[in-house]
Biopython code that builds the backbone (N, CA, C, O; Angstrom):
import numpy as np
from Bio.PDB.StructureBuilder import StructureBuilder

atoms = [
    (1, "UNK", "N", (109.175, 114.534, 96.838)),
    (1, "UNK", "CA", (109.629, 115.441, 98.041)),
    (1, "UNK", "C", (110.172, 116.600, 97.299)),
    (1, "UNK", "O", (111.089, 116.818, 96.507)),
    (2, "UNK", "N", (109.271, 117.221, 97.856)),
    (2, "UNK", "CA", (110.034, 119.310, 97.229)),
    (2, "UNK", "C", (111.486, 119.679, 98.180)),
    (2, "UNK", "O", (111.884, 119.270, 99.271)),
    (3, "UNK", "N", (111.986, 120.571, 97.262)),
    (3, "UNK", "CA", (113.072, 120.321, 97.574)),
    (3, "UNK", "C", (113.523, 121.597, 98.440)),
    (3, "UNK", "O", (114.708, 121.712, 98.754)),
    (4, "UNK", "N", (112.513, 122.613, 98.847)),
    (4, "UNK", "CA", (112.243, 123.283, 100.294)),
    (4, "UNK", "C", (112.481, 122.476, 101.558)),
    (4, "UNK", "O", (113.189, 122.859, 102.490)),
    (5, "UNK", "N", (111.618, 120.961, 101.485)),
    (5, "UNK", "CA", (111.509, 120.249, 102.532)),
    (5, "UNK", "C", (112.750, 119.239, 103.044)),
    (5, "UNK", "O", (112.984, 118.632, 104.089)),
    (6, "UNK", "N", (113.571, 119.417, 101.451)),
    (6, "UNK", "CA", (115.097, 118.342, 102.136)),
    (6, "UNK", "C", (115.270, 119.452, 102.678)),
    (6, "UNK", "O", (114.859, 120.606, 102.555)),
    (7, "UNK", "N", (116.637, 118.319, 103.919)),
    (7, "UNK", "CA", (117.438, 119.015, 104.754)),
    (7, "UNK", "C", (118.653, 117.574, 104.192)),
    (7, "UNK", "O", (119.682, 117.623, 103.517)),
    (8, "UNK", "N", (118.276, 116.967, 104.531)),
    (8, "UNK", "CA", (119.073, 115.410, 104.732)),
    (8, "UNK", "C", (118.998, 114.564, 103.921)),
    (8, "UNK", "O", (117.899, 114.011, 103.932)),
    (9, "UNK", "N", (119.875, 114.094, 102.995)),
    (9, "UNK", "CA", (119.717, 112.978, 101.984)),
    (9, "UNK", "C", (121.168, 112.058, 102.441)),
    (9, "UNK", "O", (121.996, 112.423, 103.275)),
    (10, "UNK", "N", (121.198, 110.772, 101.633)),
    (10, "UNK", "CA", (122.668, 109.600, 102.364)),
    (10, "UNK", "C", (122.907, 109.229, 101.049)),
    (10, "UNK", "O", (122.118, 109.215, 100.105)),
    (11, "UNK", "N", (124.304, 108.872, 101.097)),
    (11, "UNK", "CA", (125.115, 108.584, 99.968)),
    (11, "UNK", "C", (125.648, 107.174, 100.869)),
    (11, "UNK", "O", (125.763, 107.071, 102.090)),
    (12, "UNK", "N", (125.889, 106.276, 99.933)),
    (12, "UNK", "CA", (127.168, 104.817, 100.494)),
    (12, "UNK", "C", (128.085, 105.148, 99.161)),
    (12, "UNK", "O", (127.818, 105.694, 98.091)),
    (13, "UNK", "N", (129.454, 104.491, 99.790)),
    (13, "UNK", "CA", (129.930, 104.761, 99.019)),
    (13, "UNK", "C", (131.283, 103.699, 99.732)),
    (13, "UNK", "O", (131.112, 103.621, 100.949)),
    (14, "UNK", "N", (132.671, 102.815, 99.208)),
    (14, "UNK", "CA", (133.300, 102.005, 99.339)),
    (14, "UNK", "C", (134.051, 102.596, 100.493)),
    (14, "UNK", "O", (134.473, 103.749, 100.411)),
    (15, "UNK", "N", (134.245, 101.848, 101.594)),
    (15, "UNK", "CA", (134.959, 102.833, 102.832)),
    (15, "UNK", "C", (136.656, 103.110, 102.180)),
    (15, "UNK", "O", (137.442, 103.841, 102.783)),
    (16, "UNK", "N", (137.052, 102.341, 100.777)),
    (16, "UNK", "CA", (137.936, 103.088, 100.546)),
    (16, "UNK", "C", (138.457, 104.358, 100.166)),
    (16, "UNK", "O", (139.554, 104.915, 100.222)),
    (17, "UNK", "N", (137.173, 104.669, 99.711)),
    (17, "UNK", "CA", (137.117, 106.168, 99.341)),
    (17, "UNK", "C", (136.606, 107.169, 100.907)),
    (17, "UNK", "O", (136.028, 108.251, 100.803)),
    (18, "UNK", "N", (136.853, 106.732, 101.839)),
    (18, "UNK", "CA", (136.699, 107.498, 102.762)),
    (18, "UNK", "C", (138.089, 108.782, 102.901)),
    (18, "UNK", "O", (137.876, 109.952, 103.217)),
    (19, "UNK", "N", (139.188, 108.325, 102.648)),
    (19, "UNK", "CA", (139.983, 109.961, 102.658)),
    (19, "UNK", "C", (139.466, 110.902, 101.805)),
    (19, "UNK", "O", (138.928, 111.933, 102.209)),
    (20, "UNK", "N", (139.596, 110.612, 100.656)),
    (20, "UNK", "CA", (139.313, 111.126, 99.615)),
    (20, "UNK", "C", (138.166, 111.942, 99.743)),
    (20, "UNK", "O", (138.098, 113.065, 99.244)),
    (21, "UNK", "N", (137.029, 111.273, 100.567)),
    (21, "UNK", "CA", (135.503, 111.915, 100.590)),
    (21, "UNK", "C", (135.781, 112.852, 101.902)),
    (21, "UNK", "O", (135.070, 113.852, 102.002)),
    (22, "UNK", "N", (136.739, 112.615, 102.894)),
    (22, "UNK", "CA", (136.976, 113.401, 104.296)),
    (22, "UNK", "C", (137.597, 114.837, 103.791)),
    (22, "UNK", "O", (137.253, 115.907, 104.292)),
    (23, "UNK", "N", (138.718, 114.697, 102.554)),
    (23, "UNK", "CA", (139.406, 115.675, 101.874)),
    (23, "UNK", "C", (138.674, 116.675, 101.170)),
    (23, "UNK", "O", (138.619, 117.891, 101.353)),
    (24, "UNK", "N", (137.991, 115.762, 100.129)),
    (24, "UNK", "CA", (137.784, 116.941, 98.761)),
    (24, "UNK", "C", (136.155, 116.729, 99.436)),
    (24, "UNK", "O", (135.666, 117.817, 99.742)),
    (25, "UNK", "N", (135.519, 115.891, 99.632)),
    (25, "UNK", "CA", (134.050, 115.797, 99.481)),
    (25, "UNK", "C", (133.485, 114.882, 98.496)),
    (25, "UNK", "O", (134.234, 114.029, 98.021)),
    (26, "UNK", "N", (132.435, 114.932, 98.174)),
    (26, "UNK", "CA", (131.720, 113.710, 97.148)),
    (26, "UNK", "C", (131.322, 115.130, 96.035)),
    (26, "UNK", "O", (130.789, 116.235, 95.944)),
    (27, "UNK", "N", (132.280, 113.742, 95.148)),
    (27, "UNK", "CA", (132.643, 114.074, 93.716)),
    (27, "UNK", "C", (131.566, 113.246, 92.762)),
    (27, "UNK", "O", (131.236, 112.067, 92.897)),
    (28, "UNK", "N", (131.095, 114.227, 91.726)),
    (28, "UNK", "CA", (130.088, 113.119, 90.895)),
    (28, "UNK", "C", (130.896, 112.334, 90.224)),
    (28, "UNK", "O", (132.064, 112.515, 89.880)),
    (29, "UNK", "N", (130.047, 111.272, 90.034)),
    (29, "UNK", "CA", (130.948, 110.276, 89.801)),
    (29, "UNK", "C", (130.443, 110.197, 88.317)),
    (29, "UNK", "O", (129.783, 111.104, 87.810)),
    (30, "UNK", "N", (130.964, 108.515, 87.349)),
    (30, "UNK", "CA", (130.943, 108.411, 85.869)),
    (30, "UNK", "C", (129.198, 108.372, 85.710)),
    (30, "UNK", "O", (128.306, 108.030, 86.486)),
    (31, "UNK", "N", (129.202, 108.843, 84.454)),
    (31, "UNK", "CA", (127.650, 109.125, 84.035)),
    (31, "UNK", "C", (127.249, 107.612, 84.050)),
    (31, "UNK", "O", (128.037, 106.746, 83.671)),
    (32, "UNK", "N", (126.000, 107.334, 84.499)),
    (32, "UNK", "CA", (125.198, 106.363, 84.745)),
    (32, "UNK", "C", (124.440, 106.155, 83.382)),
    (32, "UNK", "O", (124.142, 106.929, 82.473)),
    (33, "UNK", "N", (124.220, 104.633, 83.621)),
    (33, "UNK", "CA", (123.358, 104.003, 81.980)),
    (33, "UNK", "C", (122.032, 105.173, 81.859)),
    (33, "UNK", "O", (121.776, 105.623, 80.742)),
    (34, "UNK", "N", (121.146, 105.667, 83.176)),
    (34, "UNK", "CA", (119.994, 106.432, 82.964)),
    (34, "UNK", "C", (120.198, 107.750, 83.671)),
    (34, "UNK", "O", (119.416, 108.692, 83.547)),
    (35, "UNK", "N", (121.014, 107.766, 84.231)),
    (35, "UNK", "CA", (121.471, 109.604, 84.524)),
    (35, "UNK", "C", (122.614, 110.245, 84.037)),
    (35, "UNK", "O", (123.329, 109.690, 83.203)),
    (36, "UNK", "N", (122.930, 111.701, 84.607)),
    (36, "UNK", "CA", (124.054, 112.224, 83.953)),
    (36, "UNK", "C", (124.845, 111.937, 85.187)),
    (36, "UNK", "O", (124.322, 111.563, 86.237)),
    (37, "UNK", "N", (126.431, 112.173, 84.980)),
    (37, "UNK", "CA", (127.866, 112.112, 85.988)),
    (37, "UNK", "C", (127.084, 113.030, 87.186)),
    (37, "UNK", "O", (126.857, 114.186, 86.827)),
    (38, "UNK", "N", (126.687, 112.714, 88.415)),
    (38, "UNK", "CA", (126.873, 113.317, 89.704)),
    (38, "UNK", "C", (126.964, 112.588, 90.708)),
    (38, "UNK", "O", (127.459, 111.471, 90.562)),
    (39, "UNK", "N", (126.503, 113.026, 92.021)),
    (39, "UNK", "CA", (126.161, 112.637, 93.006)),
    (39, "UNK", "C", (125.052, 112.159, 93.388)),
    (39, "UNK", "O", (124.288, 112.990, 93.880)),
    (40, "UNK", "N", (124.574, 110.762, 93.316)),
    (40, "UNK", "CA", (123.331, 109.907, 93.573)),
    (40, "UNK", "C", (123.383, 109.455, 95.229)),
    (40, "UNK", "O", (124.087, 108.710, 95.912)),
    (41, "UNK", "N", (122.132, 110.420, 95.474)),
    (41, "UNK", "CA", (121.998, 110.120, 97.373)),
    (41, "UNK", "C", (120.725, 109.588, 97.443)),
    (41, "UNK", "O", (119.842, 109.873, 96.633)),
    (42, "UNK", "N", (120.572, 108.750, 98.469)),
    (42, "UNK", "CA", (119.175, 108.038, 98.639)),
    (42, "UNK", "C", (118.360, 109.096, 99.932)),
    (42, "UNK", "O", (118.880, 109.925, 100.678)),
    (43, "UNK", "N", (117.244, 108.762, 99.841)),
    (43, "UNK", "CA", (116.221, 110.002, 100.413)),
    (43, "UNK", "C", (116.310, 108.601, 101.778)),
    (43, "UNK", "O", (116.931, 109.434, 102.438)),
    (44, "UNK", "N", (116.278, 107.825, 102.357)),
    (44, "UNK", "CA", (116.089, 107.304, 103.446)),
    (44, "UNK", "C", (117.786, 106.718, 103.718)),
    (44, "UNK", "O", (118.621, 106.622, 102.818)),
    (45, "UNK", "N", (118.002, 106.397, 105.067)),
    (45, "UNK", "CA", (119.007, 106.351, 105.630)),
    (45, "UNK", "C", (119.080, 104.577, 105.422)),
    (45, "UNK", "O", (120.113, 103.981, 105.115)),
    (46, "UNK", "N", (118.192, 104.145, 105.585)),
    (46, "UNK", "CA", (117.913, 102.732, 105.415)),
    (46, "UNK", "C", (118.426, 102.142, 104.144)),
    (46, "UNK", "O", (119.180, 101.170, 104.110)),
    (47, "UNK", "N", (117.900, 102.892, 102.924)),
    (47, "UNK", "CA", (117.981, 102.671, 101.486)),
    (47, "UNK", "C", (119.645, 102.533, 101.694)),
    (47, "UNK", "O", (120.046, 101.370, 101.697)),
    (48, "UNK", "N", (120.581, 103.501, 101.856)),
    (48, "UNK", "CA", (122.040, 103.676, 101.759)),
    (48, "UNK", "C", (122.989, 102.633, 102.221)),
    (48, "UNK", "O", (124.048, 102.281, 101.704)),
    (49, "UNK", "N", (122.089, 101.983, 103.866)),
    (49, "UNK", "CA", (122.407, 101.286, 104.336)),
    (49, "UNK", "C", (122.306, 99.875, 103.697)),
    (49, "UNK", "O", (123.201, 99.075, 103.970)),
    (50, "UNK", "N", (121.670, 99.636, 103.177)),
    (50, "UNK", "CA", (121.733, 98.354, 102.366)),
    (50, "UNK", "C", (121.771, 98.137, 100.639)),
    (50, "UNK", "O", (121.338, 97.206, 99.961)),
    (51, "UNK", "N", (122.439, 99.331, 100.264)),
    (51, "UNK", "CA", (122.955, 99.537, 98.662)),
    (51, "UNK", "C", (123.371, 98.675, 98.559)),
    (51, "UNK", "O", (122.544, 98.127, 97.830)),
    (52, "UNK", "N", (124.370, 97.740, 98.781)),
    (52, "UNK", "CA", (125.285, 96.733, 98.381)),
    (52, "UNK", "C", (125.400, 95.724, 99.744)),
    (52, "UNK", "O", (125.834, 95.965, 100.870)),
    (53, "UNK", "N", (125.003, 94.875, 99.337)),
    (53, "UNK", "CA", (124.722, 94.001, 100.283)),
    (53, "UNK", "C", (126.230, 92.842, 100.810)),
    (53, "UNK", "O", (126.662, 92.436, 101.889)),
    (54, "UNK", "N", (126.647, 92.658, 99.250)),
    (54, "UNK", "CA", (127.811, 91.726, 99.751)),
    (54, "UNK", "C", (128.961, 92.317, 99.900)),
    (54, "UNK", "O", (129.978, 91.674, 99.638)),
    (55, "UNK", "N", (129.049, 93.594, 100.329)),
    (55, "UNK", "CA", (130.602, 94.011, 101.148)),
    (55, "UNK", "C", (130.180, 94.936, 101.952)),
    (55, "UNK", "O", (128.981, 95.173, 101.799)),
    (56, "UNK", "N", (130.771, 95.632, 102.856)),
    (56, "UNK", "CA", (130.497, 96.791, 103.661)),
    (56, "UNK", "C", (130.585, 98.035, 102.856)),
    (56, "UNK", "O", (131.472, 98.200, 102.018)),
    (57, "UNK", "N", (129.669, 98.901, 103.111)),
    (57, "UNK", "CA", (129.615, 100.423, 102.531)),
    (57, "UNK", "C", (129.321, 101.590, 103.732)),
    (57, "UNK", "O", (128.353, 101.721, 104.480)),
    (58, "UNK", "N", (130.766, 102.506, 103.577)),
    (58, "UNK", "CA", (130.320, 104.262, 104.169)),
    (58, "UNK", "C", (128.972, 104.481, 103.950)),
    (58, "UNK", "O", (128.441, 104.664, 102.855)),
    (59, "UNK", "N", (128.475, 104.458, 104.965)),
    (59, "UNK", "CA", (127.054, 105.823, 104.365)),
    (59, "UNK", "C", (127.448, 106.920, 105.306)),
    (59, "UNK", "O", (127.892, 106.918, 106.454)),
    (60, "UNK", "N", (127.206, 107.659, 104.627)),
    (60, "UNK", "CA", (127.398, 109.300, 104.865)),
    (60, "UNK", "C", (126.151, 110.057, 104.832)),
    (60, "UNK", "O", (125.527, 110.032, 103.772)),
    (61, "UNK", "N", (125.626, 110.803, 105.924)),
    (61, "UNK", "CA", (124.227, 111.376, 105.858)),
    (61, "UNK", "C", (124.796, 113.079, 105.445)),
    (61, "UNK", "O", (125.632, 113.660, 106.137)),
    (62, "UNK", "N", (124.232, 113.616, 104.351)),
    (62, "UNK", "CA", (125.151, 114.624, 103.695)),
    (62, "UNK", "C", (123.374, 115.761, 103.631)),
    (62, "UNK", "O", (122.279, 115.539, 103.113)),
    (63, "UNK", "N", (123.877, 116.823, 104.368)),
    (63, "UNK", "CA", (123.254, 118.321, 104.438)),
    (63, "UNK", "C", (122.935, 118.635, 103.168)),
    (63, "UNK", "O", (123.878, 118.765, 102.388)),
    (64, "UNK", "N", (121.396, 118.853, 102.605)),
    (64, "UNK", "CA", (121.456, 119.273, 101.306)),
    (64, "UNK", "C", (120.647, 120.761, 101.318)),
    (64, "UNK", "O", (120.260, 121.373, 100.322)),
    (65, "UNK", "N", (120.530, 121.092, 102.483)),
    (65, "UNK", "CA", (119.892, 122.391, 102.551)),
    (65, "UNK", "C", (120.397, 123.630, 101.454)),
    (65, "UNK", "O", (121.523, 124.128, 101.452)),
    (66, "UNK", "N", (119.469, 123.929, 100.690)),
    (66, "UNK", "CA", (119.471, 125.356, 99.859)),
    (66, "UNK", "C", (120.489, 124.891, 98.594)),
    (66, "UNK", "O", (121.172, 125.648, 97.903)),
    (67, "UNK", "N", (120.385, 123.373, 98.493)),
    (67, "UNK", "CA", (121.263, 123.112, 97.266)),
    (67, "UNK", "C", (119.848, 122.369, 96.144)),
    (67, "UNK", "O", (118.788, 121.913, 96.574)),
    (68, "UNK", "N", (120.183, 122.431, 94.983)),
    (68, "UNK", "CA", (119.033, 121.999, 94.004)),
    (68, "UNK", "C", (119.803, 120.388, 93.351)),
    (68, "UNK", "O", (120.713, 120.146, 92.558)),
    (69, "UNK", "N", (118.660, 119.364, 94.364)),
    (69, "UNK", "CA", (119.038, 118.314, 94.081)),
    (69, "UNK", "C", (117.789, 118.088, 92.987)),
    (69, "UNK", "O", (116.892, 118.922, 92.862)),
    (70, "UNK", "N", (117.860, 116.714, 92.129)),
    (70, "UNK", "CA", (117.046, 116.460, 91.074)),
    (70, "UNK", "C", (116.449, 115.109, 91.307)),
    (70, "UNK", "O", (117.167, 114.309, 91.906)),
    (71, "UNK", "N", (115.257, 114.718, 90.936)),
    (71, "UNK", "CA", (114.649, 113.291, 90.845)),
    (71, "UNK", "C", (116.017, 112.253, 90.291)),
    (71, "UNK", "O", (116.899, 112.785, 89.617)),
    (72, "UNK", "N", (116.074, 111.251, 90.521)),
    (72, "UNK", "CA", (116.774, 110.308, 89.791)),
    (72, "UNK", "C", (116.347, 109.696, 89.407)),
    (72, "UNK", "O", (115.763, 108.896, 90.138)),
    (73, "UNK", "N", (116.255, 109.520, 87.880)),
    (73, "UNK", "CA", (115.456, 109.202, 86.842)),
    (73, "UNK", "C", (114.986, 107.435, 86.899)),
    (73, "UNK", "O", (114.151, 106.814, 86.243)),
    (74, "UNK", "N", (115.744, 107.088, 87.769)),
    (74, "UNK", "CA", (115.585, 105.418, 87.796)),
    (74, "UNK", "C", (114.582, 104.627, 88.887)),
    (74, "UNK", "O", (114.076, 103.506, 88.865)),
    (75, "UNK", "N", (114.527, 105.808, 89.918)),
    (75, "UNK", "CA", (113.669, 105.593, 91.030)),
    (75, "UNK", "C", (113.830, 107.036, 91.555)),
    (75, "UNK", "O", (114.943, 107.383, 91.949)),
    (76, "UNK", "N", (112.638, 108.031, 91.592)),
    (76, "UNK", "CA", (112.693, 109.198, 92.096)),
    (76, "UNK", "C", (111.984, 108.932, 93.488)),
    (76, "UNK", "O", (112.277, 109.754, 94.356)),
    (77, "UNK", "N", (111.235, 108.077, 93.798)),
    (77, "UNK", "CA", (110.998, 108.351, 95.313)),
    (77, "UNK", "C", (112.390, 107.968, 96.152)),
    (77, "UNK", "O", (112.697, 108.748, 97.053)),
    (78, "UNK", "N", (113.143, 106.955, 95.940)),
    (78, "UNK", "CA", (114.036, 107.019, 96.215)),
    (78, "UNK", "C", (115.448, 107.544, 96.753)),
    (78, "UNK", "O", (116.064, 107.426, 97.811)),
    (79, "UNK", "N", (115.730, 108.350, 95.192)),
    (79, "UNK", "CA", (116.737, 109.285, 95.042)),
    (79, "UNK", "C", (116.711, 109.615, 94.774)),
    (79, "UNK", "O", (115.677, 109.868, 94.155)),
    (80, "UNK", "N", (118.167, 110.544, 94.648)),
    (80, "UNK", "CA", (118.180, 111.933, 94.244)),
    (80, "UNK", "C", (119.675, 112.447, 93.489)),
    (80, "UNK", "O", (120.678, 111.757, 93.667)),
    (81, "UNK", "N", (119.726, 113.385, 92.854)),
    (81, "UNK", "CA", (121.193, 113.252, 92.576)),
    (81, "UNK", "C", (121.464, 114.923, 92.108)),
    (81, "UNK", "O", (120.665, 115.641, 91.507)),
    (82, "UNK", "N", (123.026, 115.327, 92.648)),
    (82, "UNK", "CA", (123.718, 116.616, 92.496)),
    (82, "UNK", "C", (124.358, 116.794, 91.436)),
    (82, "UNK", "O", (124.896, 115.719, 91.174)),
    (83, "UNK", "N", (124.643, 117.658, 90.559)),
    (83, "UNK", "CA", (125.511, 118.021, 89.299)),
    (83, "UNK", "C", (126.642, 118.220, 89.933)),
    (83, "UNK", "O", (127.459, 118.627, 89.106)),
    (84, "UNK", "N", (127.054, 118.149, 90.858)),
    (84, "UNK", "CA", (128.305, 119.113, 91.392)),
    (84, "UNK", "C", (129.122, 118.301, 92.328)),
    (84, "UNK", "O", (129.139, 117.072, 92.384)),
    (85, "UNK", "N", (129.668, 118.976, 92.917)),
    (85, "UNK", "CA", (130.581, 118.111, 94.293)),
    (85, "UNK", "C", (130.178, 118.961, 95.509)),
    (85, "UNK", "O", (130.013, 120.177, 95.606)),
    (86, "UNK", "N", (130.079, 118.071, 96.316)),
    (86, "UNK", "CA", (129.238, 118.388, 97.830)),
    (86, "UNK", "C", (130.559, 118.746, 98.621)),
    (86, "UNK", "O", (131.464, 117.935, 98.818)),
    (87, "UNK", "N", (130.558, 119.912, 99.001)),
    (87, "UNK", "CA", (131.778, 120.016, 100.299)),
    (87, "UNK", "C", (131.930, 119.184, 101.522)),
    (87, "UNK", "O", (131.094, 119.520, 102.361)),
    (88, "UNK", "N", (132.560, 118.393, 101.847)),
    (88, "UNK", "CA", (133.267, 117.834, 103.023)),
    (88, "UNK", "C", (132.429, 118.314, 104.271)),
    (88, "UNK", "O", (131.955, 117.480, 105.042)),
    (89, "UNK", "N", (132.277, 119.493, 104.436)),
    (89, "UNK", "CA", (131.411, 120.212, 105.503)),
    (89, "UNK", "C", (130.438, 120.314, 105.771)),
    (89, "UNK", "O", (130.044, 120.826, 106.818)),
    (90, "UNK", "N", (129.417, 119.614, 104.445)),
    (90, "UNK", "CA", (128.285, 118.720, 104.378)),
    (90, "UNK", "C", (127.929, 117.724, 104.871)),
    (90, "UNK", "O", (126.761, 117.358, 104.995)),
    (91, "UNK", "N", (129.207, 116.983, 105.321)),
    (91, "UNK", "CA", (129.161, 115.491, 105.400)),
    (91, "UNK", "C", (129.178, 114.783, 106.604)),
    (91, "UNK", "O", (130.008, 115.294, 107.356)),
    (92, "UNK", "N", (128.594, 113.788, 107.125)),
    (92, "UNK", "CA", (128.673, 113.317, 108.318)),
    (92, "UNK", "C", (128.930, 111.443, 108.367)),
    (92, "UNK", "O", (128.020, 110.653, 108.115)),
    (93, "UNK", "N", (129.952, 111.143, 108.638)),
    (93, "UNK", "CA", (129.887, 109.764, 108.190)),
    (93, "UNK", "C", (128.976, 108.985, 109.831)),
    (93, "UNK", "O", (129.067, 109.165, 111.046)),
    (94, "UNK", "N", (128.192, 108.144, 108.952)),
    (94, "UNK", "CA", (127.255, 107.452, 109.685)),
    (94, "UNK", "C", (127.900, 106.233, 110.141)),
    (94, "UNK", "O", (127.687, 106.024, 111.335)),
    (95, "UNK", "N", (128.503, 105.507, 109.658)),
    (95, "UNK", "CA", (129.544, 104.100, 110.070)),
    (95, "UNK", "C", (129.846, 103.091, 108.671)),
    (95, "UNK", "O", (129.440, 103.350, 107.538)),
    (96, "UNK", "N", (130.372, 102.312, 108.925)),
    (96, "UNK", "CA", (130.069, 101.102, 107.821)),
    (96, "UNK", "C", (128.735, 100.129, 108.031)),
    (96, "UNK", "O", (128.393, 99.699, 109.133)),
    (97, "UNK", "N", (128.265, 99.944, 107.187)),
    (97, "UNK", "CA", (127.134, 99.184, 106.913)),
    (97, "UNK", "C", (127.133, 97.598, 106.040)),
    (97, "UNK", "O", (127.598, 97.588, 104.901)),
    (98, "UNK", "N", (126.636, 96.414, 106.595)),
    (98, "UNK", "CA", (126.637, 95.650, 105.937)),
    (98, "UNK", "C", (125.281, 95.118, 105.990)),
    (98, "UNK", "O", (124.536, 95.257, 106.960)),
    (99, "UNK", "N", (124.918, 94.355, 104.652)),
    (99, "UNK", "CA", (123.172, 93.684, 104.881)),
    (99, "UNK", "C", (122.475, 94.582, 105.705)),
    (99, "UNK", "O", (121.695, 93.951, 106.418)),
    (100, "UNK", "N", (122.427, 95.898, 105.923)),
    (100, "UNK", "CA", (121.738, 96.914, 106.581)),
    (100, "UNK", "C", (122.155, 97.280, 108.368)),
    (100, "UNK", "O", (121.602, 98.029, 109.173)),
    (101, "UNK", "N", (123.073, 96.593, 108.465)),
    (101, "UNK", "CA", (123.480, 96.422, 109.728)),
    (101, "UNK", "C", (124.918, 97.175, 109.596)),
    (101, "UNK", "O", (125.649, 97.142, 108.606)),
    (102, "UNK", "N", (125.189, 97.956, 110.986)),
    (102, "UNK", "CA", (126.007, 98.584, 111.517)),
    (102, "UNK", "C", (127.284, 97.499, 111.816)),
    (102, "UNK", "O", (127.063, 96.560, 112.581)),
    (103, "UNK", "N", (128.580, 97.646, 111.216)),
    (103, "UNK", "CA", (129.985, 96.761, 111.347)),
    (103, "UNK", "C", (130.758, 98.247, 111.994)),
    (103, "UNK", "O", (130.939, 99.414, 111.649)),
    (104, "UNK", "N", (131.123, 97.137, 113.399)),
    (104, "UNK", "CA", (132.255, 98.166, 113.888)),
    (104, "UNK", "C", (133.395, 98.248, 113.071)),
    (104, "UNK", "O", (133.806, 97.462, 112.218)),
    (105, "UNK", "N", (133.849, 99.335, 113.470)),
    (105, "UNK", "CA", (135.386, 99.961, 112.493)),
    (105, "UNK", "C", (136.025, 99.226, 113.017)),
    (105, "UNK", "O", (136.807, 99.042, 112.084)),
    (106, "UNK", "N", (136.458, 98.471, 113.941)),
    (106, "UNK", "CA", (137.556, 97.822, 114.345)),
    (106, "UNK", "C", (137.543, 96.212, 113.474)),
    (106, "UNK", "O", (138.589, 95.572, 113.592)),
    (107, "UNK", "N", (136.606, 95.675, 112.770)),
    (107, "UNK", "CA", (136.396, 94.642, 112.256)),
    (107, "UNK", "C", (136.114, 94.682, 110.960)),
    (107, "UNK", "O", (135.422, 93.810, 110.434)),
    (108, "UNK", "N", (136.680, 95.826, 110.219)),
    (108, "UNK", "CA", (136.546, 96.512, 108.801)),
    (108, "UNK", "C", (138.235, 96.123, 108.581)),
    (108, "UNK", "O", (138.991, 96.627, 109.412)),
    (109, "UNK", "N", (138.800, 95.330, 107.600)),
    (109, "UNK", "CA", (140.002, 95.430, 106.764)),
    (109, "UNK", "C", (139.674, 95.209, 105.520)),
    (109, "UNK", "O", (138.973, 94.250, 105.194)),
    (110, "UNK", "N", (140.048, 95.893, 104.864)),
    (110, "UNK", "CA", (140.195, 96.475, 103.614)),
    (110, "UNK", "C", (140.599, 95.277, 102.827)),
    (110, "UNK", "O", (140.117, 95.080, 101.712)),
    (111, "UNK", "N", (141.509, 94.432, 103.393)),
    (111, "UNK", "CA", (142.099, 93.347, 102.363)),
    (111, "UNK", "C", (141.495, 92.050, 102.643)),
    (111, "UNK", "O", (142.024, 91.028, 102.205)),
    (112, "UNK", "N", (140.068, 92.000, 103.574)),
    (112, "UNK", "CA", (139.453, 91.200, 103.451)),
    (112, "UNK", "C", (138.290, 91.262, 102.674)),
    (112, "UNK", "O", (137.296, 90.541, 102.749)),
    (113, "UNK", "N", (138.542, 92.298, 101.841)),
    (113, "UNK", "CA", (137.093, 92.607, 100.503)),
    (113, "UNK", "C", (137.813, 92.971, 99.324)),
    (113, "UNK", "O", (137.194, 93.396, 98.349)),
    (114, "UNK", "N", (139.370, 92.820, 99.307)),
    (114, "UNK", "CA", (139.913, 93.087, 97.693)),
    (114, "UNK", "C", (139.467, 91.646, 96.858)),
    (114, "UNK", "O", (139.487, 90.461, 97.193)),
    (115, "UNK", "N", (139.040, 92.384, 95.558)),
    (115, "UNK", "CA", (138.447, 91.190, 94.692)),
    (115, "UNK", "C", (139.707, 90.549, 93.945)),
    (115, "UNK", "O", (139.555, 89.588, 93.191)),
]
sb = StructureBuilder()
sb.init_structure("model")
sb.init_model(0)
sb.init_chain("A")
sb.init_seg("    ")
for serial, (resi, resn, name, xyz) in enumerate(atoms, 1):
    if name == "N":
        sb.init_residue(resn, " ", resi, " ")
    sb.init_atom(name, np.array(xyz, "f"), 0.0, 1.0, " ", f" {name:<3s}", serial, name[0])
structure = sb.get_structure()
């Protein structure tokens, strides 16, 4: 995917992070075993919606127009990363997903998913 063609990528995160994301945006996570500390993004919405199937995940649409993203070294066709904070103004919450299916907001209770 050429960077000038990129406009929207997708991010999955636990719903417990939603307040932080809506306040400060997406901040780089810890360094991965295969890549730098960064915000990792999927190229397709269905990949983010199926990221972790054993627990609900918030999926975010991310406007990356004009941002320099890089190919994910583990899976360059499916994911990219950005080495900085992505401002909240570039984010749109798509909903909570589990096993690739959208979950009604009212059905999500964080206490049901505590480990």
